[in-house]
C-alpha positions in Angstrom: -1.5 2.3 12.3 -3.5 5.0 10.7 -3.8 5.8 7.0 -1.9 9.1 7.7 1.0 7.3 9.4 1.2 4.7 6.6 1.1 7.3 3.9 3.9 9.3 5.6 6.1 6.2 5.8 5.4 5.3 2.2 6.3 8.9 1.1 9.6 8.6 3.0 10.3 5.1 1.5 9.5 6.4 -2.0 11.8 9.4 -1.6 14.6 7.4 0.0 14.8 5.2 -3.2 15.8 8.2 -5.2 13.3 7.4 -7.9 10.7 9.9 -6.7 11.1 13.6 -5.7 9.5 14.9 -2.5 7.5 17.4 -4.6 6.0 14.5 -6.5 4.8 12.7 -3.3 3.6 16.0 -1.7 0.9 16.5 -4.3 -0.7 13.1 -3.5 -3.4 12.7 -0.9 -2.8 10.0 1.7 -5.3 7.7 -0.1 -3.5 8.3 -3.4 -0.1 7.5 -1.9 -1.3 4.3 -0.4 -3.1 3.4 -3.7 0.3 3.7 -5.5 1.4 0.7 -3.5 -1.9 -1.2 -3.9 -2.2 -0.9 -7.6 -0.4 -2.9 -10.3 1.5 -0.4 -12.5 1.1 -2.6 -15.6 -2.6 -3.4 -15.6 -4.1 -1.1 -12.9 -5.6 -4.0 -10.9 -5.9 -3.5 -7.1 -3.9 -6.0 -5.1 -6.4 -5.7 -2.2 -10.0 -4.8 -2.0 -11.0 -2.0 0.3 -11.8 -4.2 3.3 -8.5 -6.0 3.1 -6.6 -2.8 2.6 -8.2 -1.3 5.7 -7.4 -4.5 7.6 -3.7 -4.4 6.4 -3.4 -0.8 7.5 -5.0 -1.3 10.9 -3.0 -4.5 11.7 0.4 -3.1 10.7 2.9 -1.1 12.8 5.0 0.2 10.0 5.3 0.2 6.2 7.2 -3.1 6.1 4.6 -4.9 8.1 2.0 -3.4 5.8 3.7 -5.0 2.8 3.9 -8.4 4.5 0.3 -8.3 5.6 -0.9 -7.1 2.2 1.0 -9.9 0.5 -0.5 -12.6 2.7 -4.0 -11.2 2.2 -3.4 -11.0 -1.6 -2.3 -14.6 -1.7 -5.1 -15.7 0.5 -7.6 -14.1 -1.8 -6.1 -15.6 -4.9 -6.2 -19.1 -3.3 -9.9 -18.6 -2.4 -10.8 -17.5 -5.9 -9.0 -20.5 -7.5 -11.1 -23.0 -5.5 
């Protein structure tokens, strides 16, 4: 999938939760929208580096797959840094 497709799906998902207004998501660029889902809201740490983020976007067919792939890449990276 493309960044634009993913950002569109993430906007729709954010709005459907009822926690975010459409006007709030409309002001964000595609990169900013994706970054909202790739950044810890507590500490600001990125879950994926730029290469893994690009891979997760490219390999996914929809937002839910993006979440699954991102999670597996994040855990893989944490396992590698522990060893």
